[in-house]
Structure formats: C-alpha cells, structure tokens
N, C-alpha and C positions, 0 to 999 in steps of 0.2 A: 437715423434710426433704421436700420437693417429690418425691412419688411419681411426680406425672403424672397426664393423664386418658387414657383408652385414647377415638381417633378413631377412626373406620370413614369411609371415605371410599366414595361410591358414585357411580358418572356415570351420569346418564342417555342412554341411547343415544337416536337418533333414532326409531329404533321407539317409545318410550316405556319397552322395559323398562329395567332397572336391574340394571349390573355393579359388581361387588366390585371398587373399583380397590386398595384395601387397608385395613391394618389397623395401627395401629402407637402406641406412647404416646409424647404430646406435654407438655411443659412448659406448667406454667402462663404462664409468658409468651407461649409460640403459642399458645395457646386465646385469653387478654386480645387478643390482635393479630386478631383475628377482628373485632373490634368496629370496625377502620377498615381492612380489606380487602375486596377483592370478588373476587380471582383468586388462585390459587395454582398451584406447579408441581409436578408430580408427576412422578418420569422423565423430565423434561426435555420435557414437555407443560404447555401452559398450559390452565385450568378456571377458569370463572367459577362461583362459590358461588352456587346460588341458595336454598339454605335448608337450617336445621339444626335438627335435634330433640336432646332430652336424653332418652333410653332407660333412664328409672328401674328398668326391669326388668332390664337388662344392666351397668347403672352404666357406659353409652359415651355418648359423644358422636356423632350422627351427619349428616355431611353430606351432601349433595346437588349432584354439581357436573356441569356441560357442557362438553364441550370445546369450545376458541375454537379459531377457526379462522384462519389469516393466510393468505389468498390475495393 
C-alpha cells in the first residue's frame, strides 16, 4: 500500500526569502515524475523547480521553486 510522501513546496521570492506555498502528500508516481520534469503548476501558477532535498529529520521532501513569468 502506498501511503505517499509528504512534500513541502517553498517559493524563493525575488528578495531571496522563502515562502511556504503548500504541504501535501504525493503518491510515489508523482515523486518519481520529478526525475523528468522541471516545472510544476500549483493553484494555476507555474513554477520552475530549482532543487530538492530530503529532510530525514521530518521525513519530508522539500522542493525549492521560483515563479515563472509569462509576459
């Protein structure tokens, strides 16, 4: 049974500060897809993934994102 993986999404703002976008449980297929993607859509906004880390202290996968502008 797939209990999923807790994923925390942080947005890196233009000021360099981090903003917590959301935290939710992803299934293992979604986590595996991270090998092949560079962009995520969250609440209709597109973000580019910069990096990720596995926080073994909290058992969470943390992803650092920046907003993509479509001018």
